[in-house]
N, CA, C and O atoms as CSV, one atom per row, in Angstrom:
chain,resi,resn,atom,element,x,y,z
A,1,MET,N,N,58.803,67.236,62.683
A,1,MET,CA,C,59.461,67.621,63.909
A,1,MET,C,C,59.008,66.743,65.083
A,1,MET,O,O,59.815,66.340,65.921
A,2,LYS,N,N,57.700,66.455,65.124
A,2,LYS,CA,C,57.174,65.601,66.180
A,2,LYS,C,C,57.825,64.227,66.129
A,2,LYS,O,O,58.169,63.667,67.170
A,3,ASN,N,N,58.000,63.677,64.929
A,3,ASN,CA,C,58.626,62.363,64.788
A,3,ASN,C,C,60.070,62.387,65.257
A,3,ASN,O,O,60.533,61.433,65.883
A,4,ALA,N,N,60.787,63.463,64.964
A,4,ALA,CA,C,62.180,63.580,65.405
A,4,ALA,C,C,62.255,63.607,66.926
A,4,ALA,O,O,63.127,62.972,67.518
A,5,ARG,N,N,61.335,64.345,67.563
A,5,ARG,CA,C,61.324,64.394,69.031
A,5,ARG,C,C,60.988,63.024,69.606
A,5,ARG,O,O,61.583,62.605,70.600
A,6,SER,N,N,60.037,62.321,68.988
A,6,SER,CA,C,59.666,60.988,69.459
A,6,SER,C,C,60.836,60.026,69.325
A,6,SER,O,O,61.081,59.216,70.220
A,7,PHE,N,N,61.565,60.108,68.207
A,7,PHE,CA,C,62.726,59.250,68.006
A,7,PHE,C,C,63.785,59.549,69.054
A,7,PHE,O,O,64.380,58.632,69.621
A,8,THR,N,N,64.027,60.847,69.316
A,8,THR,CA,C,65.028,61.234,70.312
A,8,THR,C,C,64.639,60.709,71.681
A,8,THR,O,O,65.487,60.212,72.422
A,9,LEU,N,N,63.345,60.816,72.025
A,9,LEU,CA,C,62.872,60.307,73.306
A,9,LEU,C,C,63.058,58.798,73.386
A,9,LEU,O,O,63.538,58.284,74.397
A,10,ALA,N,N,62.681,58.086,72.328
A,10,ALA,CA,C,62.831,56.626,72.316
A,10,ALA,C,C,64.298,56.229,72.441
A,10,ALA,O,O,64.629,55.289,73.163
A,11,LEU,N,N,65.172,56.939,71.742
A,11,LEU,CA,C,66.599,56.649,71.817
A,11,LEU,C,C,67.128,56.910,73.218
A,11,LEU,O,O,67.912,56.119,73.743
A,12,ALA,N,N,66.704,58.018,73.831
A,12,ALA,CA,C,67.159,58.340,75.186
A,12,ALA,C,C,66.697,57.278,76.183
A,12,ALA,O,O,67.454,56.878,77.067
A,13,ILE,N,N,65.457,56.828,76.035
A,13,ILE,CA,C,64.945,55.781,76.924
A,13,ILE,C,C,65.750,54.501,76.726
A,13,ILE,O,O,66.108,53.833,77.697
A,14,GLY,N,N,66.035,54.159,75.471
A,14,GLY,CA,C,66.818,52.960,75.177
A,14,GLY,C,C,68.205,53.033,75.777
A,14,GLY,O,O,68.688,52.053,76.346
A,15,LEU,N,N,68.862,54.197,75.657
A,15,LEU,CA,C,70.203,54.354,76.216
A,15,LEU,C,C,70.171,54.315,77.736
A,15,LEU,O,O,71.064,53.741,78.360
A,16,ALA,N,N,69.151,54.920,78.336
A,16,ALA,CA,C,69.041,54.917,79.793
A,16,ALA,C,C,68.821,53.503,80.319
A,16,ALA,O,O,69.243,53.183,81.430
A,17,ALA,N,N,68.173,52.667,79.541
A,17,ALA,CA,C,67.875,51.303,79.979
A,17,ALA,C,C,69.083,50.385,79.914
A,17,ALA,O,O,68.998,49.232,80.336
A,18,CYS,N,N,70.205,50.869,79.396
A,18,CYS,CA,C,71.391,50.023,79.274
A,18,CYS,C,C,71.959,49.623,80.621
A,18,CYS,O,O,72.735,48.670,80.696
A,19,GLY,N,N,71.597,50.320,81.686
A,19,GLY,CA,C,72.033,49.902,83.013
A,19,GLY,C,C,72.871,50.952,83.708
A,19,GLY,O,O,73.429,51.850,83.078
A,20,ALA,N,N,72.947,50.822,85.003
A,20,ALA,CA,C,73.726,51.725,85.834
A,20,ALA,C,C,74.910,50.958,86.397
A,20,ALA,O,O,74.868,49.730,86.459
A,21,PRO,N,N,75.977,51.659,86.814
A,21,PRO,CA,C,77.095,50.972,87.450
A,21,PRO,C,C,76.622,50.177,88.661
A,21,PRO,O,O,75.598,50.503,89.262
A,22,ALA,N,N,77.374,49.124,89.022
A,22,ALA,CA,C,76.971,48.209,90.088
A,22,ALA,C,C,76.750,48.916,91.424
A,22,ALA,O,O,75.928,48.465,92.221
A,23,ASP,N,N,77.466,50.020,91.690
A,23,ASP,CA,C,77.322,50.696,92.972
A,23,ASP,C,C,76.193,51.716,92.981
A,23,ASP,O,O,75.949,52.353,94.006
A,24,GLU,N,N,75.500,51.883,91.859
A,24,GLU,CA,C,74.365,52.795,91.793
A,24,GLU,C,C,73.106,52.002,91.519
A,24,GLU,O,O,73.128,51.068,90.717
A,25,PRO,N,N,71.990,52.359,92.178
A,25,PRO,CA,C,70.755,51.640,91.888
A,25,PRO,C,C,70.282,51.949,90.470
A,25,PRO,O,O,70.408,53.076,89.990
A,26,ALA,N,N,69.743,50.945,89.820
A,26,ALA,CA,C,69.213,51.142,88.473
A,26,ALA,C,C,67.931,51.949,88.557
A,26,ALA,O,O,67.142,51.781,89.487
A,27,GLU,N,N,67.724,52.833,87.575
A,27,GLU,CA,C,66.497,53.610,87.543
A,27,GLU,C,C,65.356,52.720,87.094
A,27,GLU,O,O,65.545,51.779,86.322
A,28,GLU,N,N,64.167,53.033,87.591
A,28,GLU,CA,C,62.996,52.274,87.187
A,28,GLU,C,C,62.727,52.526,85.710
A,28,GLU,O,O,62.779,53.665,85.245
A,29,THR,N,N,62.437,51.449,84.974
A,29,THR,CA,C,62.137,51.567,83.553
A,29,THR,C,C,60.780,52.231,83.390
A,29,THR,O,O,59.811,51.806,84.019
A,30,PRO,N,N,60.686,53.276,82.550
A,30,PRO,CA,C,59.409,53.947,82.367
A,30,PRO,C,C,58.409,53.032,81.656
A,30,PRO,O,O,58.792,52.145,80.893
A,31,ALA,N,N,57.135,53.263,81.922
A,31,ALA,CA,C,56.089,52.492,81.239
A,31,ALA,C,C,56.141,52.797,79.753
A,31,ALA,O,O,56.433,53.928,79.364
A,32,PRO,N,N,55.859,51.799,78.912
A,32,PRO,CA,C,55.906,52.047,77.476
A,32,PRO,C,C,54.844,53.052,77.057
A,32,PRO,O,O,53.777,53.135,77.665
A,33,THR,N,N,55.146,53.811,76.016
A,33,THR,CA,C,54.161,54.729,75.464
A,33,THR,C,C,53.095,53.904,74.762
A,33,THR,O,O,53.354,52.754,74.409
A,34,PRO,N,N,51.910,54.450,74.547
A,34,PRO,CA,C,50.867,53.663,73.895
A,34,PRO,C,C,51.295,53.085,72.546
A,34,PRO,O,O,50.855,51.993,72.188
A,35,ALA,N,N,52.134,53.784,71.794
A,35,ALA,CA,C,52.560,53.290,70.486
A,35,ALA,C,C,53.394,52.023,70.619
A,35,ALA,O,O,53.476,51.249,69.665
A,36,LEU,N,N,54.012,51.789,71.766
A,36,LEU,CA,C,54.855,50.615,71.950
A,36,LEU,C,C,54.073,49.384,72.394
A,36,LEU,O,O,54.626,48.284,72.414
A,37,THR,N,N,52.815,49.540,72.746
A,37,THR,CA,C,52.035,48.430,73.259
A,37,THR,C,C,51.325,47.727,72.122
A,37,THR,O,O,50.546,48.343,71.395
A,38,SER,N,N,51.591,46.430,71.962
A,38,SER,CA,C,51.022,45.679,70.841
A,38,SER,C,C,49.651,45.120,71.147
A,38,SER,O,O,48.897,44.797,70.229
A,39,GLY,N,N,49.313,45.000,72.417
A,39,GLY,CA,C,48.044,44.380,72.761
A,39,GLY,C,C,48.037,42.888,72.469
A,39,GLY,O,O,46.974,42.274,72.368
A,40,GLY,N,N,49.239,42.298,72.333
A,40,GLY,CA,C,49.324,40.863,72.083
A,40,GLY,C,C,49.096,40.484,70.633
A,40,GLY,O,O,48.667,39.365,70.350
A,41,GLY,N,N,49.371,41.386,69.714
A,41,GLY,CA,C,49.220,41.100,68.292
A,41,GLY,C,C,50.193,40.028,67.830
A,41,GLY,O,O,51.073,39.602,68.577
A,42,THR,N,N,50.017,39.598,66.581
A,42,THR,CA,C,50.882,38.574,66.016
A,42,THR,C,C,51.390,38.991,64.646
A,42,THR,O,O,50.769,39.798,63.954
A,43,VAL,N,N,52.522,38.431,64.269
A,43,VAL,CA,C,53.031,38.514,62.909
A,43,VAL,C,C,53.365,37.086,62.503
A,43,VAL,O,O,53.851,36.293,63.310
A,44,THR,N,N,53.097,36.770,61.238
A,44,THR,CA,C,53.371,35.427,60.723
A,44,THR,C,C,54.136,35.539,59.423
A,44,THR,O,O,53.745,36.278,58.519
A,45,ILE,N,N,55.235,34.797,59.335
A,45,ILE,CA,C,55.968,34.684,58.070
A,45,ILE,C,C,55.220,33.624,57.264
A,45,ILE,O,O,55.302,32.432,57.558
A,46,VAL,N,N,54.494,34.073,56.249
A,46,VAL,CA,C,53.684,33.180,55.421
A,46,VAL,C,C,54.544,32.517,54.352
A,46,VAL,O,O,54.357,31.347,54.017
A,47,GLU,N,N,55.492,33.289,53.825
A,47,GLU,CA,C,56.389,32.790,52.777
A,47,GLU,C,C,57.777,33.339,53.052
A,47,GLU,O,O,57.903,34.535,53.314
A,48,PRO,N,N,58.806,32.540,53.007
A,48,PRO,CA,C,58.804,31.099,52.778
A,48,PRO,C,C,58.256,30.351,53.993
A,48,PRO,O,O,58.245,30.874,55.107
A,49,ALA,N,N,57.812,29.147,53.765
A,49,ALA,CA,C,57.326,28.304,54.857
A,49,ALA,C,C,58.509,27.842,55.700
A,49,ALA,O,O,59.627,27.712,55.200
A,50,ASN,N,N,58.255,27.600,56.966
A,50,ASN,CA,C,59.309,27.085,57.833
A,50,ASN,C,C,59.827,25.768,57.255
A,50,ASN,O,O,59.044,24.868,56.952
A,51,GLY,N,N,61.132,25.660,57.105
A,51,GLY,CA,C,61.757,24.456,56.575
A,51,GLY,C,C,61.810,24.395,55.061
A,51,GLY,O,O,62.257,23.394,54.501
A,52,ALA,N,N,61.365,25.444,54.386
A,52,ALA,CA,C,61.330,25.439,52.916
A,52,ALA,C,C,62.727,25.288,52.324
A,52,ALA,O,O,63.714,25.752,52.895
A,53,GLU,N,N,62.787,24.636,51.178
A,53,GLU,CA,C,64.014,24.554,50.387
A,53,GLU,C,C,63.786,25.390,49.137
A,53,GLU,O,O,62.865,25.125,48.364
A,54,ILE,N,N,64.622,26.390,48.943
A,54,ILE,CA,C,64.465,27.355,47.858
A,54,ILE,C,C,65.609,27.185,46.872
A,54,ILE,O,O,66.779,27.168,47.256
A,55,THR,N,N,65.262,27.059,45.607
A,55,THR,CA,C,66.275,26.966,44.564
A,55,THR,C,C,66.558,28.377,44.061
A,55,THR,O,O,65.645,29.106,43.674
A,56,GLY,N,N,67.811,28.743,44.071
A,56,GLY,CA,C,68.195,30.083,43.622
A,56,GLY,C,C,68.564,30.968,44.782
A,56,GLY,O,O,68.491,30.558,45.940
A,57,ARG,N,N,68.965,32.190,44.469
A,57,ARG,CA,C,69.472,33.116,45.482
A,57,ARG,C,C,68.484,34.217,45.838
A,57,ARG,O,O,68.801,35.097,46.638
A,58,THR,N,N,67.282,34.178,45.251
A,58,THR,CA,C,66.252,35.178,45.544
A,58,THR,C,C,65.226,34.565,46.481
A,58,THR,O,O,64.696,33.487,46.213
A,59,VAL,N,N,64.948,35.256,47.581
A,59,VAL,CA,C,63.985,34.778,48.570
A,59,VAL,C,C,62.932,35.864,48.770
A,59,VAL,O,O,63.239,36.978,49.196
A,60,THR,N,N,61.693,35.519,48.456
A,60,THR,CA,C,60.584,36.444,48.674
A,60,THR,C,C,59.956,36.134,50.022
A,60,THR,O,O,59.639,34.985,50.328
A,61,VAL,N,N,59.782,37.184,50.825
A,61,VAL,CA,C,59.192,37.055,52.155
A,61,VAL,C,C,57.833,37.738,52.119
A,61,VAL,O,O,57.705,38.875,51.665
A,62,ARG,N,N,56.813,37.021,52.607
A,62,ARG,CA,C,55.471,37.589,52.697
A,62,ARG,C,C,55.003,37.450,54.137
A,62,ARG,O,O,55.135,36.385,54.739
A,63,LEU,N,N,54.456,38.531,54.687
A,63,LEU,CA,C,54.075,38.589,56.094
A,63,LEU,C,C,52.595,38.884,56.256
A,63,LEU,O,O,51.990,39.548,55.414
A,64,GLU,N,N,52.016,38.389,57.342
A,64,GLU,CA,C,50.670,38.756,57.761
A,64,GLU,C,C,50.747,39.132,59.230
A,64,GLU,O,O,51.530,38.557,59.986
A,65,SER,N,N,49.924,40.110,59.636
A,65,SER,CA,C,49.950,40.559,61.022
A,65,SER,C,C,48.563,40.949,61.488
A,65,SER,O,O,47.751,41.445,60.708
A,66,THR,N,N,48.296,40.719,62.769
A,66,THR,CA,C,47.055,41.202,63.364
A,66,THR,C,C,47.209,42.624,63.877
A,66,THR,O,O,46.226,43.254,64.268
A,67,VAL,N,N,48.446,43.140,63.879
A,67,VAL,CA,C,48.708,44.526,64.250
A,67,VAL,C,C,48.474,45.385,63.014
A,67,VAL,O,O,48.802,44.965,61.904
A,68,THR,N,N,47.917,46.570,63.183
A,68,THR,CA,C,47.743,47.497,62.069
A,68,THR,C,C,49.117,47.940,61.589
A,68,THR,O,O,49.911,48.468,62.367
A,69,ILE,N,N,49.400,47.726,60.303
A,69,ILE,CA,C,50.708,48.073,59.732
A,69,ILE,C,C,50.581,49.419,59.021
A,69,ILE,O,O,49.791,49.575,58.090
A,70,LEU,N,N,51.373,50.382,59.479
A,70,LEU,CA,C,51.378,51.744,58.944
A,70,LEU,C,C,52.809,52.140,58.594
A,70,LEU,O,O,53.746,51.483,59.049
A,71,PRO,N,N,53.007,53.191,57.802
A,71,PRO,CA,C,54.370,53.606,57.451
A,71,PRO,C,C,55.182,54.027,58.683
A,71,PRO,O,O,54.630,54.467,59.691
A,72,ALA,N,N,56.499,53.882,58.572
A,72,ALA,CA,C,57.406,54.366,59.626
A,72,ALA,C,C,57.114,55.835,59.864
A,72,ALA,O,O,56.790,56.574,58.934
A,73,GLY,N,N,57.228,56.248,61.099
A,73,GLY,CA,C,56.952,57.628,61.464
A,73,GLY,C,C,55.550,57.819,62.005
A,73,GLY,O,O,55.299,58.784,62.727
A,74,ASP,N,N,54.631,56.925,61.674
A,74,ASP,CA,C,53.264,57.015,62.185
A,74,ASP,C,C,53.255,56.438,63.597
A,74,ASP,O,O,53.628,55.282,63.800
A,75,LEU,N,N,52.834,57.234,64.564
A,75,LEU,CA,C,52.879,56.825,65.972
A,75,LEU,C,C,51.506,56.440,66.519
A,75,LEU,O,O,51.270,56.543,67.723
A,76,THR,N,N,50.607,56.004,65.655
A,76,THR,CA,C,49.285,55.559,66.099
A,76,THR,C,C,49.446,54.427,67.113
A,76,THR,O,O,50.110,53.431,66.823
A,77,PRO,N,N,48.842,54.568,68.306
A,77,PRO,CA,C,48.979,53.517,69.320
A,77,PRO,C,C,48.577,52.145,68.791
A,77,PRO,O,O,47.572,51.999,68.095
A,78,GLY,N,N,49.389,51.137,69.137
A,78,GLY,CA,C,49.105,49.758,68.765
A,78,GLY,C,C,49.421,49.406,67.327
A,78,GLY,O,O,49.137,48.290,66.893
A,79,SER,N,N,50.005,50.335,66.571
A,79,SER,CA,C,50.352,50.061,65.176
A,79,SER,C,C,51.864,49.934,65.050
A,79,SER,O,O,52.602,50.191,66.001
A,80,GLY,N,N,52.309,49.538,63.875
A,80,GLY,CA,C,53.744,49.443,63.634
A,80,GLY,C,C,54.021,49.101,62.188
A,80,GLY,O,O,53.132,49.154,61.337
A,81,HIS,N,N,55.270,48.750,61.920
A,81,HIS,CA,C,55.674,48.313,60.580
A,81,HIS,C,C,56.679,47.176,60.738
A,81,HIS,O,O,57.243,46.965,61.811
A,82,HIS,N,N,56.887,46.447,59.635
A,82,HIS,CA,C,57.697,45.236,59.677
A,82,HIS,C,C,59.199,45.517,59.591
A,82,HIS,O,O,59.648,46.491,58.986
A,83,HIS,N,N,59.953,44.615,60.227
A,83,HIS,CA,C,61.412,44.563,60.137
A,83,HIS,C,C,61.786,43.098,59.961
A,83,HIS,O,O,61.163,42.219,60.557
A,84,LEU,N,N,62.797,42.835,59.149
A,84,LEU,CA,C,63.258,41.469,58.924
A,84,LEU,C,C,64.714,41.338,59.339
A,84,LEU,O,O,65.533,42.211,59.053
A,85,TYR,N,N,65.027,40.248,60.009
A,85,TYR,CA,C,66.387,39.915,60.415
A,85,TYR,C,C,66.753,38.629,59.682
A,85,TYR,O,O,66.178,37.576,59.960
A,86,LEU,N,N,67.686,38.698,58.766
A,86,LEU,CA,C,68.157,37.511,58.057
A,86,LEU,C,C,69.511,37.131,58.636
A,86,LEU,O,O,70.498,37.843,58.449
A,87,ASP,N,N,69.552,36.012,59.336
A,87,ASP,CA,C,70.792,35.527,59.970
A,87,ASP,C,C,71.402,36.580,60.884
A,87,ASP,O,O,72.623,36.726,60.939
A,88,ALA,N,N,70.561,37.310,61.595
A,88,ALA,CA,C,71.016,38.347,62.529
A,88,ALA,C,C,70.285,38.159,63.855
A,88,ALA,O,O,69.170,37.639,63.902
A,89,GLU,N,N,70.939,38.592,64.926
A,89,GLU,CA,C,70.349,38.491,66.262
A,89,GLU,C,C,69.419,39.673,66.505
A,89,GLU,O,O,69.661,40.777,66.017
A,90,LEU,N,N,68.353,39.431,67.264
A,90,LEU,CA,C,67.441,40.509,67.630
A,90,LEU,C,C,68.170,41.557,68.465
A,90,LEU,O,O,69.065,41.245,69.251
A,91,THR,N,N,67.763,42.790,68.274
A,91,THR,CA,C,68.268,43.863,69.119
A,91,THR,C,C,67.447,43.876,70.404
A,91,THR,O,O,66.395,43.241,70.481
A,92,ALA,N,N,67.920,44.588,71.390
A,92,ALA,CA,C,67.259,44.622,72.691
A,92,ALA,C,C,65.909,45.326,72.614
A,92,ALA,O,O,65.699,46.211,71.785
A,93,ALA,N,N,65.002,44.917,73.491
A,93,ALA,CA,C,63.716,45.600,73.600
A,93,ALA,C,C,63.965,47.043,74.024
A,93,ALA,O,O,64.877,47.314,74.806
A,94,GLY,N,N,63.165,47.959,73.518
A,94,GLY,CA,C,63.298,49.360,73.897
A,94,GLY,C,C,64.331,50.116,73.093
A,94,GLY,O,O,64.492,51.322,73.281
A,95,VAL,N,N,65.034,49.442,72.203
A,95,VAL,CA,C,66.071,50.064,71.386
A,95,VAL,C,C,65.617,50.021,69.928
A,95,VAL,O,O,65.162,48.975,69.465
A,96,PRO,N,N,65.729,51.130,69.190
A,96,PRO,CA,C,65.329,51.113,67.785
A,96,PRO,C,C,66.092,50.046,66.991
A,96,PRO,O,O,67.283,49.825,67.207
A,97,VAL,N,N,65.382,49.396,66.075
A,97,VAL,CA,C,65.979,48.377,65.210
A,97,VAL,C,C,66.961,49.080,64.263
A,97,VAL,O,O,66.581,50.040,63.593
A,98,PRO,N,N,68.206,48.624,64.197
A,98,PRO,CA,C,69.169,49.249,63.287
A,98,PRO,C,C,68.941,48.769,61.852
A,98,PRO,O,O,68.194,47.819,61.617
A,99,THR,N,N,69.579,49.420,60.917
A,99,THR,CA,C,69.585,48.957,59.531
A,99,THR,C,C,70.951,48.359,59.254
A,99,THR,O,O,71.975,49.003,59.484
A,100,VAL,N,N,70.969,47.127,58.760
A,100,VAL,CA,C,72.202,46.459,58.362
A,100,VAL,C,C,71.934,45.897,56.970
A,100,VAL,O,O,71.232,44.895,56.838
A,101,PRO,N,N,72.476,46.519,55.936
A,101,PRO,CA,C,72.177,46.085,54.567
A,101,PRO,C,C,72.353,44.580,54.372
A,101,PRO,O,O,73.381,43.998,54.720
A,102,GLY,N,N,71.302,43.971,53.797
A,102,GLY,CA,C,71.322,42.542,53.518
A,102,GLY,C,C,71.059,41.666,54.713
A,102,GLY,O,O,70.972,40.446,54.572
A,103,SER,N,N,70.927,42.262,55.912
A,103,SER,CA,C,70.777,41.474,57.120
A,103,SER,C,C,69.589,41.922,57.979
A,103,SER,O,O,68.789,41.090,58.408
A,104,ILE,N,N,69.469,43.231,58.231
A,104,ILE,CA,C,68.340,43.769,58.987
A,104,ILE,C,C,67.668,44.812,58.114
A,104,ILE,O,O,68.259,45.835,57.766
A,105,VAL,N,N,66.410,44.529,57.765
A,105,VAL,CA,C,65.686,45.338,56.788
A,105,VAL,C,C,64.488,46.018,57.435
A,105,VAL,O,O,63.708,45.378,58.140
A,106,HIS,N,N,64.345,47.320,57.192
A,106,HIS,CA,C,63.168,48.083,57.612
A,106,HIS,C,C,62.184,48.113,56.450
A,106,HIS,O,O,62.548,48.454,55.325
A,107,MET,N,N,60.959,47.761,56.725
A,107,MET,CA,C,59.911,47.829,55.714
A,107,MET,C,C,59.017,49.018,56.069
A,107,MET,O,O,57.817,48.864,56.299
A,108,GLY,N,N,59.617,50.190,56.110
A,108,GLY,CA,C,58.970,51.400,56.598
A,108,GLY,C,C,57.873,51.952,55.722
A,108,GLY,O,O,57.201,52.907,56.113
A,109,ASN,N,N,57.670,51.382,54.547
A,109,ASN,CA,C,56.611,51.870,53.661
A,109,ASN,C,C,55.300,51.114,53.885
A,109,ASN,O,O,54.383,51.208,53.070
A,110,ALA,N,N,55.211,50.379,54.971
A,110,ALA,CA,C,54.025,49.595,55.350
A,110,ALA,C,C,53.813,48.381,54.452
A,110,ALA,O,O,52.719,47.818,54.427
A,111,ALA,N,N,54.832,47.976,53.724
A,111,ALA,CA,C,54.740,46.787,52.875
A,111,ALA,C,C,54.656,45.531,53.732
A,111,ALA,O,O,55.073,45.522,54.890
A,112,SER,N,N,54.111,44.479,53.145
A,112,SER,CA,C,54.071,43.182,53.814
A,112,SER,C,C,54.830,42.136,53.003
A,112,SER,O,O,54.736,40.938,53.271
A,113,GLU,N,N,55.582,42.606,52.007
A,113,GLU,CA,C,56.373,41.707,51.178
A,113,GLU,C,C,57.735,42.345,50.899
A,113,GLU,O,O,57.849,43.552,50.686
A,114,PHE,N,N,58.773,41.484,50.909
A,114,PHE,CA,C,60.134,41.952,50.639
A,114,PHE,C,C,60.883,40.846,49.904
A,114,PHE,O,O,60.625,39.661,50.118
A,115,ARG,N,N,61.808,41.242,49.042
A,115,ARG,CA,C,62.610,40.264,48.308
A,115,ARG,C,C,64.083,40.454,48.650
A,115,ARG,O,O,64.649,41.530,48.455
A,116,PHE,N,N,64.693,39.384,49.163
A,116,PHE,CA,C,66.138,39.364,49.372
A,116,PHE,C,C,66.768,38.825,48.096
A,116,PHE,O,O,66.349,37.784,47.591
A,117,ASP,N,N,67.762,39.518,47.574
A,117,ASP,CA,C,68.519,39.050,46.417
A,117,ASP,C,C,69.885,38.577,46.893
A,117,ASP,O,O,70.381,39.041,47.920
A,118,SER,N,N,70.477,37.684,46.175
A,118,SER,CA,C,71.837,37.214,46.451
A,118,SER,C,C,71.994,36.539,47.805
A,118,SER,O,O,73.003,36.739,48.480
A,119,VAL,N,N,71.012,35.744,48.212
A,119,VAL,CA,C,71.111,34.984,49.457
A,119,VAL,C,C,72.039,33.796,49.191
A,119,VAL,O,O,71.823,33.027,48.255
A,120,ALA,N,N,73.052,33.660,50.007
A,120,ALA,CA,C,74.033,32.587,49.828
A,120,ALA,C,C,73.387,31.216,50.028
A,120,ALA,O,O,72.433,31.089,50.795
A,121,PRO,N,N,73.896,30.196,49.349
A,121,PRO,CA,C,73.389,28.834,49.579
A,121,PRO,C,C,73.620,28.428,51.035
A,121,PRO,O,O,74.633,28.781,51.637
A,122,GLY,N,N,72.676,27.692,51.580
A,122,GLY,CA,C,72.812,27.210,52.956
A,122,GLY,C,C,71.524,27.382,53.739
A,122,GLY,O,O,70.489,27.766,53.195
A,123,THR,N,N,71.610,27.091,55.023
A,123,THR,CA,C,70.465,27.205,55.924
A,123,THR,C,C,70.472,28.590,56.550
A,123,THR,O,O,71.514,29.084,56.982
A,124,HIS,N,N,69.299,29.211,56.594
A,124,HIS,CA,C,69.167,30.581,57.080
A,124,HIS,C,C,68.040,30.675,58.098
A,124,HIS,O,O,67.075,29.911,58.064
A,125,ARG,N,N,68.194,31.640,59.010
A,125,ARG,CA,C,67.136,31.956,59.976
A,125,ARG,C,C,66.568,33.318,59.615
A,125,ARG,O,O,67.319,34.262,59.368
A,126,LEU,N,N,65.243,33.425,59.583
A,126,LEU,CA,C,64.560,34.672,59.284
A,126,LEU,C,C,63.652,35.010,60.454
A,126,LEU,O,O,62.859,34.180,60.900
A,127,ILE,N,N,63.777,36.248,60.952
A,127,ILE,CA,C,62.941,36.720,62.046
A,127,ILE,C,C,62.180,37.944,61.556
A,127,ILE,O,O,62.774,38.853,60.976
A,128,ALA,N,N,60.874,37.974,61.785
A,128,ALA,CA,C,60.049,39.146,61.488
A,128,ALA,C,C,59.657,39.789,62.812
A,128,ALA,O,O,59.241,39.101,63.745
A,129,VAL,N,N,59.792,41.115,62.891
A,129,VAL,CA,C,59.464,41.869,64.098
A,129,VAL,C,C,58.632,43.076,63.694
A,129,VAL,O,O,58.950,43.752,62.716
A,130,VAL,N,N,57.578,43.349,64.434
A,130,VAL,CA,C,56.812,44.574,64.224
A,130,VAL,C,C,57.277,45.592,65.262
A,130,VAL,O,O,57.307,45.316,66.461
A,131,ALA,N,N,57.638,46.774,64.768
A,131,ALA,CA,C,58.103,47.855,65.638
A,131,ALA,C,C,57.267,49.098,65.370
A,131,ALA,O,O,56.602,49.204,64.339
A,132,ASP,N,N,57.308,50.028,66.302
A,132,ASP,CA,C,56.493,51.244,66.190
A,132,ASP,C,C,57.056,52.209,65.149
A,132,ASP,O,O,57.997,51.877,64.428
A,133,GLY,N,N,56.481,53.389,65.077
A,133,GLY,CA,C,56.859,54.376,64.069
A,133,GLY,C,C,58.289,54.852,64.144
A,133,GLY,O,O,58.809,55.377,63.159
A,134,VAL,N,N,58.955,54.684,65.300
A,134,VAL,CA,C,60.361,55.073,65.440
A,134,VAL,C,C,61.254,53.834,65.568
A,134,VAL,O,O,62.371,53.915,66.079
A,135,HIS,N,N,60.748,52.690,65.097
A,135,HIS,CA,C,61.501,51.437,64.957
A,135,HIS,C,C,61.789,50.709,66.264
A,135,HIS,O,O,62.663,49.842,66.295
A,136,VAL,N,N,61.081,51.035,67.341
A,136,VAL,CA,C,61.261,50.330,68.608
A,136,VAL,C,C,60.274,49.157,68.626
A,136,VAL,O,O,59.075,49.365,68.436
A,137,PRO,N,N,60.762,47.911,68.855
A,137,PRO,CA,C,59.866,46.749,68.849
A,137,PRO,C,C,58.683,46.922,69.799
A,137,PRO,O,O,58.832,47.400,70.923
A,138,LEU,N,N,57.498,46.520,69.316
A,138,LEU,CA,C,56.310,46.573,70.151
A,138,LEU,C,C,56.476,45.622,71.328
A,138,LEU,O,O,57.183,44.618,71.238
A,139,GLN,N,N,55.807,45.957,72.445
A,139,GLN,CA,C,55.826,45.122,73.638
A,139,GLN,C,C,54.404,44.768,74.008
A,139,GLN,O,O,53.566,45.670,74.012
A,140,PRO,N,N,54.060,43.527,74.319
A,140,PRO,CA,C,54.981,42.414,74.185
A,140,PRO,C,C,55.418,42.239,72.727
A,140,PRO,O,O,54.755,42.697,71.796
A,141,TRP,N,N,56.561,41.559,72.565
A,141,TRP,CA,C,57.131,41.352,71.241
A,141,TRP,C,C,56.103,40.785,70.271
A,141,TRP,O,O,55.312,39.912,70.626
A,142,VAL,N,N,56.125,41.292,69.043
A,142,VAL,CA,C,55.332,40.752,67.944
A,142,VAL,C,C,56.367,40.218,66.967
A,142,VAL,O,O,56.940,40.973,66.182
A,143,VAL,N,N,56.605,38.902,67.021
A,143,VAL,CA,C,57.748,38.314,66.330
A,143,VAL,C,C,57.411,36.907,65.832
A,143,VAL,O,O,56.609,36.200,66.442
A,144,ASP,N,N,58.026,36.513,64.729
A,144,ASP,CA,C,57.932,35.154,64.216
A,144,ASP,C,C,59.299,34.774,63.672
A,144,ASP,O,O,60.021,35.631,63.163
A,145,THR,N,N,59.662,33.507,63.772
A,145,THR,CA,C,60.963,33.023,63.315
A,145,THR,C,C,60.783,31.742,62.524
A,145,THR,O,O,60.017,30.861,62.913
A,146,ILE,N,N,61.495,31.646,61.410
A,146,ILE,CA,C,61.525,30.413,60.623
A,146,ILE,C,C,62.965,30.143,60.190
A,146,ILE,O,O,63.845,30.993,60.327
A,147,THR,N,N,63.178,28.948,59.667
A,147,THR,CA,C,64.431,28.643,58.979
A,147,THR,C,C,64.079,28.148,57.588
A,147,THR,O,O,63.006,27.586,57.368
A,148,PHE,N,N,64.992,28.361,56.654
A,148,PHE,CA,C,64.831,27.879,55.284
A,148,PHE,C,C,66.206,27.604,54.722
A,148,PHE,O,O,67.212,28.063,55.264
A,149,THR,N,N,66.248,26.853,53.634
A,149,THR,CA,C,67.511,26.510,53.002
A,149,THR,C,C,67.480,26.964,51.549
A,149,THR,O,O,66.491,26.751,50.847
A,150,THR,N,N,68.558,27.586,51.102
A,150,THR,CA,C,68.704,27.939,49.684
A,150,THR,C,C,69.732,27.018,49.080
A,150,THR,O,O,70.724,26.657,49.714
A,151,ARG,N,N,69.473,26.634,47.814
A,151,ARG,CA,C,70.376,25.731,47.100
A,151,ARG,C,C,70.841,26.388,45.828
A,151,ARG,O,O,71.612,25.796,45.073
């Protein structure tokens, strides 16, 4: 129940941050909750390497992070879990990361490895983002981006 309330609060904050009409003053953005603060942590896409050429349609992604990685739903301050964006644009700060099959992946089980199957041949961009227990990206952003090619 606590997690549901936290998600609802995060969603409400995200929706409120979308902006006010031009004739109304924008509301001040609330300070992030402790769970949203990364403390300047890092995430690194270890595999594939930036610029890698991969034979086949299976791409294994391996991540390392200085942020404590915990399962989705855990709201421990300064912790989070991984999300991967394959050829997708980042969502806005303060808004929960959506799920888009094959494109935006939640690694909510605290895993640091994921396998994409059926990746089309060509050049791809991969972004790793650490978000809190309700999928809102940590601030400042904890993100890494690489490109790779599948043949």
